[in-house]
C-alpha positions as CSV (number, residue, x, y, z in Angstrom):
1,X,23.3,44.0,-23.6
2,X,22.2,41.1,-21.5
3,X,22.5,39.6,-18.1
4,X,23.2,35.9,-17.6
5,X,23.4,34.1,-14.3
6,X,24.8,30.5,-14.5
7,X,24.4,28.5,-11.3
8,X,25.0,31.7,-9.4
9,X,25.4,31.3,-5.7
10,X,26.0,33.3,-2.5
11,X,25.3,31.8,0.9
12,X,25.2,33.9,4.0
13,X,27.6,32.6,6.7
14,X,25.9,30.4,9.4
15,X,22.5,30.4,7.7
16,X,22.7,28.5,4.5
17,X,20.4,31.2,3.1
18,X,21.0,33.4,0.1
19,X,20.9,32.5,-3.6
20,X,21.4,28.8,-4.3
21,X,22.5,27.9,-7.8
22,X,20.2,30.1,-9.9
23,X,20.4,30.3,-13.7
24,X,18.6,33.2,-15.4
25,X,19.1,35.2,-18.6
26,X,17.7,38.6,-19.3
27,X,17.8,39.9,-22.9
28,X,18.5,43.4,-24.1
29,X,15.4,45.6,-23.5
30,X,13.7,42.9,-21.4
31,X,12.3,43.6,-18.0
32,X,12.4,40.6,-15.7
33,X,10.5,40.9,-12.4
34,X,11.7,38.8,-9.5
35,X,9.2,38.0,-6.8
36,X,9.0,35.8,-3.7
37,X,8.5,35.9,0.0
38,X,10.9,37.8,2.3
39,X,14.2,36.1,2.5
40,X,13.8,34.2,-0.8
41,X,17.0,35.6,-2.3
42,X,15.6,38.3,-4.7
43,X,17.6,41.2,-3.1
44,X,20.6,39.0,-2.9
45,X,20.4,38.4,-6.7
46,X,20.3,42.2,-7.3
47,X,23.3,42.8,-5.1
48,X,25.3,40.1,-6.8
49,X,24.6,41.6,-10.2
50,X,25.5,45.1,-8.9
51,X,28.7,43.9,-7.4
52,X,27.7,44.7,-3.8
53,X,28.1,41.0,-2.8
54,X,30.8,38.6,-3.8
55,X,30.0,35.6,-6.1
56,X,30.9,32.4,-4.3
57,X,30.3,30.1,-7.2
58,X,28.8,30.1,-10.7
59,X,29.2,32.7,-13.4
60,X,27.8,36.2,-13.8
61,X,27.9,37.7,-17.3
62,X,27.0,41.2,-18.5
63,X,27.1,41.6,-22.3
64,X,28.9,38.2,-22.4
65,X,31.7,39.4,-20.1
66,X,32.2,37.5,-16.9
67,X,32.0,40.3,-14.2
68,X,32.0,38.1,-11.1
69,X,35.3,39.7,-9.9
70,X,34.8,43.1,-11.5
71,X,34.3,45.9,-9.0
72,X,30.9,47.7,-9.1
73,X,32.2,51.0,-10.6
74,X,33.6,49.1,-13.6
75,X,30.3,47.4,-14.4
76,X,27.8,49.0,-16.8
77,X,25.1,48.8,-14.2
78,X,22.5,51.5,-13.1
79,X,20.6,50.9,-9.9
80,X,17.5,52.5,-8.3
81,X,17.2,51.8,-4.6
82,X,13.9,51.6,-2.6
83,X,15.0,54.7,-0.7
84,X,16.2,56.3,-4.0
85,X,19.5,57.2,-2.2
86,X,19.6,60.8,-3.7
87,X,22.2,63.2,-2.4
88,X,20.2,65.7,-0.3
89,X,22.8,68.5,-0.8
90,X,22.9,68.2,-4.6
91,X,20.3,69.6,-7.0
92,X,18.3,67.4,-9.4
93,X,20.8,68.2,-12.2
94,X,23.8,67.4,-10.0
95,X,22.2,64.1,-8.8
96,X,21.5,63.0,-12.3
97,X,25.0,64.0,-13.5
98,X,26.8,62.3,-10.6
99,X,27.3,58.9,-12.3
100,X,28.6,60.7,-15.4
101,X,31.1,62.7,-13.3
102,X,32.3,59.5,-11.6
103,X,33.0,58.1,-15.1
104,X,35.1,61.1,-16.1
105,X,32.7,62.7,-18.6
106,X,33.6,66.3,-19.3
107,X,31.5,69.0,-17.6
108,X,29.8,70.3,-20.8
109,X,28.9,66.8,-22.0
110,X,27.6,65.5,-18.7
111,X,25.5,68.7,-18.3
112,X,23.9,68.1,-21.7
113,X,23.3,64.4,-21.1
114,X,21.8,65.0,-17.6
115,X,19.5,67.7,-19.0
116,X,18.3,65.4,-21.7
117,X,17.6,62.6,-19.2
118,X,15.8,64.9,-16.8
119,X,13.5,66.0,-19.7
120,X,12.9,62.4,-20.7
121,X,11.5,61.6,-17.2
122,X,9.3,64.7,-17.3
123,X,11.2,66.9,-14.8
124,X,12.3,69.7,-17.1
125,X,12.3,72.9,-15.2
126,X,13.1,71.3,-11.9
127,X,16.9,71.0,-12.4
128,X,17.8,73.4,-9.6
129,X,15.6,71.8,-6.9
130,X,16.9,69.7,-4.0
131,X,15.4,66.3,-3.3
132,X,13.6,67.7,-0.2
133,X,11.7,70.1,-2.5
134,X,10.3,67.2,-4.6
135,X,7.4,64.8,-4.2
136,X,8.0,61.1,-3.7
137,X,7.1,60.4,-7.3
138,X,9.5,63.1,-8.5
139,X,12.3,61.8,-6.4
140,X,11.7,58.3,-7.9
141,X,12.1,59.8,-11.4
142,X,15.3,61.5,-10.5
143,X,16.7,58.2,-9.2
144,X,15.7,56.6,-12.4
145,X,17.2,59.4,-14.5
146,X,20.5,59.1,-12.6
147,X,20.6,55.4,-13.1
148,X,20.1,55.7,-16.9
149,X,22.1,58.8,-17.6
150,X,25.3,57.0,-18.5
151,X,23.4,54.5,-20.7
152,X,24.1,51.3,-18.7
153,X,23.8,47.9,-20.2
154,X,21.9,46.7,-17.1
155,X,19.3,48.4,-15.0
156,X,18.5,47.2,-11.5
157,X,15.3,48.3,-9.7
158,X,15.1,47.4,-6.0
159,X,11.5,47.9,-4.9
160,X,11.5,51.4,-6.5
161,X,7.8,52.1,-5.9
162,X,7.4,50.7,-2.4
163,X,7.5,54.1,-0.7
164,X,4.9,55.7,-2.9
165,X,1.1,56.1,-2.5
166,X,-1.0,53.6,-4.5
167,X,-2.3,56.1,-7.1
168,X,1.2,57.4,-7.8
169,X,2.6,53.9,-8.1
170,X,0.0,52.9,-10.7
171,X,1.0,56.0,-12.8
172,X,4.7,55.4,-12.5
173,X,4.5,51.7,-13.5
174,X,3.7,52.8,-17.1
175,X,6.3,55.6,-17.0
176,X,9.1,53.3,-15.8
177,X,8.2,50.7,-18.4
178,X,8.3,53.3,-21.2
179,X,11.6,54.8,-20.1
180,X,13.1,51.3,-19.7
181,X,12.0,50.2,-23.1
182,X,13.5,53.4,-24.7
183,X,16.8,52.8,-22.9
184,X,17.1,49.2,-24.2
185,X,18.7,48.1,-20.9
186,X,18.3,44.6,-19.7
187,X,16.4,45.1,-16.4
188,X,16.0,43.2,-13.2
189,X,13.1,44.5,-11.2
190,X,12.7,43.2,-7.6
191,X,9.3,43.8,-6.0
192,X,7.1,42.3,-3.3
193,X,4.0,43.5,-5.2
194,X,2.7,40.8,-7.5
195,X,0.4,43.2,-9.3
196,X,3.4,45.4,-10.3
197,X,5.3,42.4,-11.5
198,X,2.5,41.0,-13.6
199,X,1.6,44.4,-15.0
200,X,5.1,45.6,-15.9
201,X,7.3,42.6,-16.7
202,X,8.0,40.7,-19.9
203,X,8.7,37.7,-17.7
204,X,8.5,37.0,-14.0
205,X,10.8,34.8,-12.0
206,X,9.6,33.2,-8.7
207,X,12.2,32.4,-6.0
208,X,11.6,30.3,-2.9
209,X,14.3,29.8,-0.3
210,X,17.0,30.8,-2.6
211,X,16.0,28.6,-5.6
212,X,14.3,29.4,-8.8
213,X,10.8,27.8,-9.0
214,X,9.5,29.1,-12.3
215,X,10.2,31.8,-14.9
216,X,7.5,32.6,-17.4
217,X,5.4,35.3,-19.0
218,X,2.9,36.9,-16.5
219,X,0.1,35.1,-18.2
220,X,1.9,31.8,-18.3
221,X,2.9,32.0,-14.7
222,X,-0.7,32.8,-13.6
223,X,-2.4,30.2,-15.8
224,X,0.1,27.3,-15.5
225,X,2.1,27.5,-12.2
226,X,4.9,24.9,-12.1
227,X,4.2,23.7,-8.6
228,X,2.1,24.4,-5.4
229,X,4.4,27.0,-4.1
230,X,4.0,29.2,-7.2
231,X,0.2,28.5,-7.3
232,X,-0.2,29.6,-3.7
233,X,2.0,32.7,-4.2
234,X,0.8,34.1,-7.5
235,X,-2.7,35.4,-7.6
236,X,-5.7,34.0,-5.6
237,X,-5.7,30.3,-5.4
238,X,-8.3,27.8,-4.3
239,X,-6.5,24.5,-3.8
240,X,-8.4,21.2,-3.5
241,X,-6.6,18.1,-2.5
242,X,-7.6,14.9,-4.4
243,X,-6.7,11.9,-6.4
244,X,-6.9,10.9,-10.0
245,X,-9.8,8.4,-10.6
246,X,-9.1,8.0,-14.3
247,X,-8.0,10.2,-17.2
248,X,-10.1,13.4,-17.1
249,X,-11.7,12.7,-13.7
250,X,-10.5,13.5,-10.2
251,X,-11.9,12.9,-6.8
252,X,-11.8,16.0,-4.5
253,X,-13.4,17.3,-1.3
254,X,-16.1,18.8,-3.6
255,X,-16.8,15.5,-5.2
256,X,-15.8,14.2,-8.7
257,X,-14.6,16.9,-11.1
258,X,-13.8,16.8,-14.8
259,X,-10.3,18.1,-15.5
260,X,-7.3,17.5,-17.7
261,X,-5.2,15.1,-15.6
262,X,-2.4,14.8,-18.2
263,X,-0.2,11.7,-18.0
264,X,-0.9,11.1,-14.3
265,X,-2.0,7.5,-13.4
266,X,-5.1,6.5,-11.4
267,X,-4.5,6.9,-7.7
268,X,-2.0,9.7,-8.0
269,X,-2.2,12.3,-5.3
270,X,-2.9,15.7,-6.8
271,X,-4.1,19.2,-6.0
272,X,-6.6,21.1,-8.1
273,X,-6.0,24.8,-8.6
274,X,-9.3,26.8,-9.1
275,X,-8.9,30.4,-10.0
276,X,-11.8,32.8,-9.1
277,X,-12.6,33.5,-12.8
278,X,-13.2,29.8,-13.5
279,X,-16.1,29.8,-11.0
280,X,-19.5,30.5,-12.5
281,X,-22.6,31.2,-10.4
282,X,-26.2,30.0,-11.2
283,X,-25.1,27.3,-13.7
284,X,-27.5,25.2,-15.7
285,X,-28.6,21.9,-14.1
286,X,-26.4,20.0,-16.6
287,X,-23.3,22.2,-16.3
288,X,-20.1,20.3,-15.9
289,X,-18.6,20.4,-12.4
290,X,-21.8,21.7,-10.8
291,X,-21.3,22.2,-7.1
292,X,-24.3,22.8,-4.8
293,X,-24.0,25.0,-1.8
294,X,-24.9,28.5,-0.5
295,X,-23.7,32.1,-0.7
296,X,-21.6,33.4,2.1
297,X,-20.2,36.8,2.8
298,X,-20.2,39.3,-0.1
299,X,-17.6,42.2,-0.2
300,X,-18.3,45.2,-2.4
301,X,-15.1,46.4,-4.0
302,X,-16.3,49.0,-6.5
303,X,-16.3,47.8,-10.0
304,X,-16.2,44.2,-8.7
305,X,-17.3,42.2,-5.7
306,X,-15.8,39.2,-4.0
307,X,-18.0,36.6,-2.4
308,X,-17.7,33.3,-0.6
309,X,-19.4,30.1,-1.8
310,X,-20.0,27.5,0.9
311,X,-20.2,24.0,-0.7
312,X,-22.9,21.6,0.5
313,X,-20.3,18.9,0.9
314,X,-19.7,20.1,4.4
315,X,-16.1,21.0,3.6
316,X,-14.8,24.1,5.2
317,X,-14.1,25.8,1.9
318,X,-14.9,29.3,0.8
319,X,-14.6,30.0,-3.0
320,X,-14.0,33.7,-3.8
321,X,-15.1,35.0,-7.2
322,X,-15.5,38.2,-9.1
323,X,-18.6,39.8,-10.6
324,X,-18.6,42.9,-12.8
325,X,-21.1,45.2,-11.2
326,X,-21.0,47.7,-14.1
327,X,-21.9,45.2,-16.7
328,X,-25.0,43.6,-15.2
329,X,-27.0,43.3,-11.9
330,X,-25.7,40.7,-9.5
331,X,-27.2,37.2,-9.7
332,X,-29.6,36.5,-6.8
333,X,-26.9,34.2,-5.4
334,X,-24.6,37.2,-4.9
335,X,-27.0,39.5,-3.1
336,X,-25.9,39.7,0.4
337,X,-28.7,38.9,2.9
338,X,-30.9,37.4,0.2
339,X,-32.7,34.1,1.0
340,X,-31.6,31.5,-1.5
341,X,-33.4,28.1,-1.3
342,X,-30.8,26.4,-3.4
343,X,-27.6,27.6,-5.0
344,X,-24.7,26.2,-7.0
345,X,-21.6,27.2,-9.0
346,X,-19.8,25.4,-11.7
347,X,-16.1,25.1,-12.3
348,X,-14.8,25.3,-15.9
349,X,-13.1,21.9,-16.5
350,X,-10.6,23.5,-19.0
351,X,-9.6,26.2,-16.5
352,X,-8.7,23.7,-13.7
353,X,-5.0,23.1,-13.2
354,X,-3.8,19.8,-11.8
355,X,-0.7,20.0,-9.7
356,X,1.5,17.5,-8.0
357,X,2.2,17.6,-4.3
358,X,4.8,19.8,-2.5
359,X,7.6,17.4,-3.4
360,X,7.7,19.3,-6.7
361,X,9.1,22.4,-5.0
362,X,12.7,22.7,-5.9
């Protein structure tokens, strides 16, 4: 049970946009999240796998079978749409059993399988209700149960949580992941919510203008983005333009910083990625990459806060960071409105990521 895209392509007439030669493999039981800006091709990818768009070039394999010319109803694919697409005139049981009925499963058997799937998503006792009598979260579970009822090899999730309130979405992320793992289906999950992708996925693929930029584990994607596009798109990024002075030293708008420059030669144009967690307030005088400046605006966010650091270099640069308010009092530097005669932060050299310029975008 796997999905394999080999140089898969579909261009929309007159635009040149779509999916442009993407190769991806999703293993049995794996959940691959696909993220990117609107129009990047993520929904196009889902529709190609589902058979709702024609493959113009490349190969599309499900369980090692080329299905590029196979109609949707003959593919072993279950799909959950953003709108859920439930039949309003059918009960929960009838909605879940619909795919089984379309595949010719006998009435008694499809009733049994639908009941079991409804129980597995925590909706036992609601079989007779219509979609209009369910909450948004319950409707989402019905759609998921319907997609999984016939045990598809492939599960496609198209922004399935977008219409739900934030607290329900957080709860259902874990539930969807548990159900998906139990099913063993190779799963493509399209979302615009990075937090959902990083929290739920085994791996994450980033698309930009129809092309695959990077595919990696959530941790790998965040810690080591392949290029500036991925760095800007995933998580909060502070990006400092600069040049390599010598191995291990770069010149930036903040001054000279220590960082792992890799094989790059002196004079190479680079960009330094600084994640918020690599910024440390009130460092020792001899701390590496110590940057003088002043505190800017502080934003209280509950368990954490986010604040701006204004470097003394004169550069127009605000550096957000996080501080755990539950663990310890805020440093003087982070107290909004406090008078600070001198302030500084340090940037962990080992946490700085050196990237090449935008020419690296595929």
